[in-house]
C-alpha positions in Angstrom: 199.2 89.1 167.3 198.4 87.1 170.4 197.5 89.2 173.4 199.3 87.0 175.9 202.6 87.5 177.7 204.1 84.1 177.1 204.2 83.2 173.4 207.2 81.4 171.9 207.8 80.8 168.2 209.5 77.8 166.7 212.3 80.0 165.5 213.3 81.1 169.0 216.0 79.4 171.0 213.6 77.8 173.4 210.9 77.1 170.8 209.3 73.9 169.9 209.5 73.0 166.2 207.7 70.5 164.0 210.1 68.2 162.1 207.5 67.6 159.4 204.1 66.0 159.1 202.3 69.0 157.6 201.4 70.3 154.2 203.0 73.5 153.1 200.8 76.1 151.4 202.2 78.8 149.1 199.0 80.7 148.7 196.5 81.8 151.3 194.8 78.8 153.0 191.1 79.0 153.8 190.5 78.2 157.5 187.0 77.7 158.9 187.6 75.8 162.2 189.8 75.9 165.3 190.2 72.4 166.7 191.0 71.9 170.4 192.9 68.8 171.6 194.4 67.6 174.9 197.8 66.0 174.4 197.7 63.2 177.0 201.4 64.2 177.8 202.9 65.7 180.9 204.0 68.9 179.2 204.4 70.5 175.7 208.0 69.4 175.3 207.0 65.8 175.5 204.0 66.5 173.3 206.3 67.9 170.6 208.5 64.8 170.8 205.6 62.5 170.4 204.2 64.4 167.4 207.5 64.5 165.7 208.1 60.8 166.3 204.7 60.0 164.9 205.2 62.2 161.8 202.2 64.5 162.6 201.9 68.1 163.7 199.9 70.8 165.3 200.1 74.6 165.0 200.1 75.4 168.8 200.8 73.8 172.1 199.8 75.3 175.5 202.0 74.2 178.3 201.2 73.7 182.0 202.2 77.3 182.9 200.2 78.8 180.1 203.0 79.3 177.7 201.8 79.2 174.1 204.3 77.5 171.7 203.7 78.0 168.0 205.3 75.1 166.1 204.1 75.6 162.5 203.2 78.6 160.3 199.4 78.9 160.5 199.1 79.1 156.7 200.4 75.5 156.5 198.0 72.6 157.0 199.0 70.5 160.1 198.1 66.8 160.4 196.3 67.0 163.7 192.6 66.3 163.1 192.7 63.0 161.3 190.9 63.5 158.0 192.5 65.6 155.2 189.3 67.6 154.9 189.6 68.8 158.5 193.4 69.2 158.5 193.3 71.5 155.4 190.6 73.8 156.7 191.6 74.1 160.4 194.1 75.4 162.9 194.8 73.1 165.9 196.1 73.3 169.5 197.4 70.6 171.9 196.8 71.6 175.5 199.1 69.9 177.9 197.2 67.5 180.1 198.1 63.9 181.0 194.4 63.2 181.5 194.7 60.2 183.9 194.3 61.1 187.7 197.3 58.9 188.5 199.6 61.7 187.1 198.3 64.3 189.6 201.3 63.6 191.9 203.7 64.5 189.0 202.2 67.9 188.6 202.3 68.5 192.4 205.9 67.4 192.7 207.0 69.6 189.8 205.5 72.8 191.2 202.4 73.2 189.1 199.9 72.3 191.8 196.9 70.0 191.6 194.9 70.0 188.5 191.1 70.2 188.6 189.5 66.7 188.5 186.5 66.5 186.1 183.8 64.1 187.3 180.3 63.1 186.0 181.2 64.2 182.5 179.7 62.6 179.4 180.8 62.4 175.8 179.0 60.7 172.9 176.3 59.7 175.3 178.6 57.7 177.5 179.7 58.4 181.1 183.4 59.1 181.6 185.6 58.1 184.5 187.1 61.1 186.5 189.9 62.7 184.6 192.3 65.7 184.9 191.1 69.1 183.7 193.1 72.2 182.6 194.7 74.7 184.8 193.0 78.1 184.8 196.0 79.7 183.3 195.8 77.3 180.4 192.2 78.3 179.8 193.2 82.0 179.8 196.0 81.3 177.3 193.5 79.3 175.1 191.1 82.2 175.1 193.8 84.6 174.1 194.7 82.2 171.2 191.0 82.0 170.2 190.8 85.7 170.1 193.8 86.0 167.9 192.5 83.5 165.5 189.1 85.2 165.5 190.7 88.5 164.6 193.4 87.2 162.2 191.5 84.4 160.4 187.9 85.6 160.8 186.8 82.4 162.6 183.5 83.3 164.2 182.8 83.0 167.9 180.6 79.9 167.5 180.8 76.3 168.6 178.5 73.3 168.1 175.6 73.4 170.5 172.7 71.1 171.6 169.0 71.8 171.6 169.4 73.8 174.9 172.1 76.0 173.5 174.9 74.4 175.5 178.2 73.1 174.2 177.4 69.9 172.3 178.8 66.8 173.9 179.0 64.6 170.8 179.7 64.7 167.1 178.5 67.8 165.2 177.1 66.7 161.8 178.1 70.0 160.2 181.6 70.0 161.7 182.2 66.4 160.7 181.1 67.3 157.2 183.5 70.3 157.2 180.6 72.7 156.8 180.9 74.4 160.3 182.7 77.6 160.9 183.9 78.2 164.5 185.6 76.6 167.4 185.3 72.8 168.1 186.8 70.1 170.2 188.2 67.0 168.5 185.3 64.9 169.7 182.9 67.2 167.6 184.5 65.7 164.5 184.5 62.0 165.2 183.2 59.4 167.8 186.7 58.0 167.9 187.9 61.0 170.0 186.9 62.3 173.5 189.1 65.4 173.6 188.4 68.0 174.9 185.4 66.6 176.9 184.4 69.0 179.7 185.7 72.1 177.8 182.7 74.5 177.8 183.6 76.3 174.6 180.2 78.1 174.5 180.7 79.9 177.8 184.4 80.6 177.2 183.5 82.2 173.9 180.8 84.3 175.6 183.5 85.7 177.8 185.4 86.9 174.7 182.3 88.4 173.1 
């Protein structure tokens, strides 16, 4: 159960469904990580189309208005994190966010309002140009999803942290080796990714605790 008012399953009329690109499991799958992604798409519908066109998949999407779409049964392994070792041991979410500030006007014209703009952020030791952040309602939906996965899959309320105890802003050795149990962003797994830079998983998990 997800304690959130807007959850849509793939089987519902207005649901988003994966056309493939995942590995079916017919016995219980062991899950140790929840992986957060941003989709670099304008909304979850366009994200689903891109995923299906590329032949890959993700379990959940979170749209601009905070609607959670479940696209695939959580017991199946989605192809969302890159490596098989991560895919088969994780659950993933794509959070709608076009990333580039040039798309701010689209969100305003379509009634969603301005997105936060993230400045002075770093990832993998490099400074990032300003980019669009998540809407507060998306963060609230994400926390509700985290809570459901914590309860249903026994994923601990942990994330990779630095020496100061803050959310790590680079690759986590244990997560990359598939030895970590908890909540991660895609950039924690590989230097080839920067999503979800600026997502303070540590503090958001503290709220849930």
